[in-house]
C-alpha positions in Angstrom: 108.0 88.2 109.6 107.6 84.4 109.4 110.7 83.9 111.5 109.3 86.3 114.1 105.9 84.4 114.2 107.7 81.1 114.4 109.9 82.2 117.2 107.6 84.3 119.3 104.1 82.8 119.0 105.1 79.8 121.2 106.1 82.2 123.9 102.8 83.9 123.9 100.8 80.7 123.5 102.6 79.1 126.5 101.6 82.0 128.7 98.0 81.6 127.6 98.0 77.8 127.9 99.6 77.8 131.4 96.8 80.2 132.6 99.2 83.1 133.2 97.0 85.4 131.1 94.4 86.8 133.6 90.8 86.8 132.7 90.7 90.6 132.9 93.6 91.1 130.5 92.9 93.1 127.3 94.9 94.6 124.5 93.6 97.8 122.8 95.0 100.1 120.2 96.4 103.4 121.3 93.5 105.3 119.7 91.1 103.7 122.3 93.3 104.4 125.3 93.2 107.2 127.9 95.9 109.6 126.5 96.6 111.2 129.8 97.4 107.9 131.4 99.7 106.9 128.5 101.4 110.3 128.6 102.0 109.9 132.4 103.6 106.4 131.8 105.9 107.9 129.1 106.9 110.8 131.4 107.4 108.7 134.5 109.1 105.6 133.0 110.8 106.7 129.8 111.6 110.3 130.8 109.8 111.9 127.8 109.2 115.6 128.2 105.5 116.3 128.7 105.1 118.4 125.5 106.9 115.8 123.4 104.9 112.9 124.7 101.6 114.7 124.3 102.5 115.7 120.7 103.5 112.2 119.6 100.4 110.7 121.2 98.3 112.8 118.9 99.3 110.6 116.0 100.7 113.3 113.8 103.1 112.4 111.0 106.0 112.2 113.6 103.8 110.6 116.2 103.0 107.2 117.4 100.7 105.0 115.3 97.2 105.1 116.7 96.2 101.8 115.2 99.4 99.7 115.6 100.6 100.9 119.1 99.1 98.8 121.8 98.0 99.3 125.4 97.6 96.5 127.9 94.8 96.7 130.4 94.1 94.5 133.4 90.5 94.8 134.7 90.3 98.2 132.9 93.5 99.6 134.4 96.5 100.4 132.2 99.5 98.2 133.0 101.6 98.6 129.9 102.1 100.2 126.5 104.2 99.6 123.4 104.5 102.4 120.9 105.4 102.2 117.3 105.7 104.3 114.2 105.7 103.1 110.6 106.2 104.4 107.1 105.5 102.1 104.2 107.3 98.8 104.8 109.5 100.1 107.7 108.3 100.1 111.4 110.0 101.0 114.6 109.2 100.2 118.2 109.7 103.6 119.9 109.2 102.4 123.5 107.7 99.9 125.8 106.6 100.5 129.4 105.3 97.9 131.8 104.4 98.9 135.3 106.9 97.5 137.8 104.4 95.3 139.5 103.7 93.6 136.2 107.2 93.1 134.9 108.2 89.5 134.2 104.6 88.6 133.7 102.2 88.2 130.8 102.2 92.0 129.9 105.4 92.4 127.8 105.0 89.2 125.8 101.4 90.0 125.1 102.3 93.6 124.0 105.0 92.3 121.7 102.8 89.6 120.2 99.9 91.9 119.5 102.0 94.7 118.0 103.8 92.4 115.7 100.5 91.1 114.4 99.3 94.7 113.9 102.5 95.5 112.0 102.1 92.4 109.8 98.5 93.5 109.0 99.8 96.8 107.7 102.3 95.0 105.4 105.3 96.2 107.4 108.4 94.2 106.3 111.1 95.5 108.6 110.9 96.5 112.3 113.6 98.4 114.2 113.9 98.2 118.0 116.5 98.9 120.6 117.2 96.9 123.7 119.7 97.4 126.5 121.9 94.4 127.1 121.6 94.9 130.9 118.0 96.1 131.3 116.3 94.3 128.4 118.3 91.2 128.1 115.4 89.0 127.0 114.5 91.3 124.2 118.2 91.6 123.1 118.6 87.9 123.2 115.4 87.3 121.3 116.5 89.7 118.5 119.8 87.7 118.1 118.0 84.4 117.9 115.9 85.4 114.9 117.5 84.1 111.8 117.0 87.2 109.7 117.7 89.9 112.3 120.5 92.3 111.8 121.9 93.4 115.2 124.0 96.5 115.4 125.7 96.1 118.8 127.3 99.5 118.9 123.9 101.2 119.4 122.0 98.1 120.6 119.6 98.2 117.8 118.1 95.3 115.8 116.3 95.5 112.5 114.0 92.5 111.9 113.3 91.4 108.3 109.6 90.6 108.2 109.4 89.6 104.6 108.4 86.1 103.8 111.3 83.8 102.9 112.0 83.6 99.2 
């Protein structure tokens, strides 16, 4: 996790320092978000079937973590969401949605920054995520730059080692 913090914290801090983080920006845990809005984002942008999205948003054993998953708000309006699951020391980023008008802005970096800190707080040591080389090039490149990431190119999945260096 130390390698993630060292690599990603400057990205987030630069956004804040350069004034790119709007005054009305706020990150909240999934448990505090409007479930219907989150469900609509998953259906519209990730293609989740309605019944699957609704079930996983309930936070059941196979569902998304209510305390780790994050929702980005701007002036009270939902502009993005990042969903995670975790079991013991293993976490997985299940999906990220940022509204089209907020892509390439503060939203995705803020979601990634806050979810990783939430995972660290739960003592998660490994995080798995997938990134398309064409659609999510920044995420894929970031995963490769981390010194302790294992990238499986065949399925475009990376597993981050969040353990402290020995």
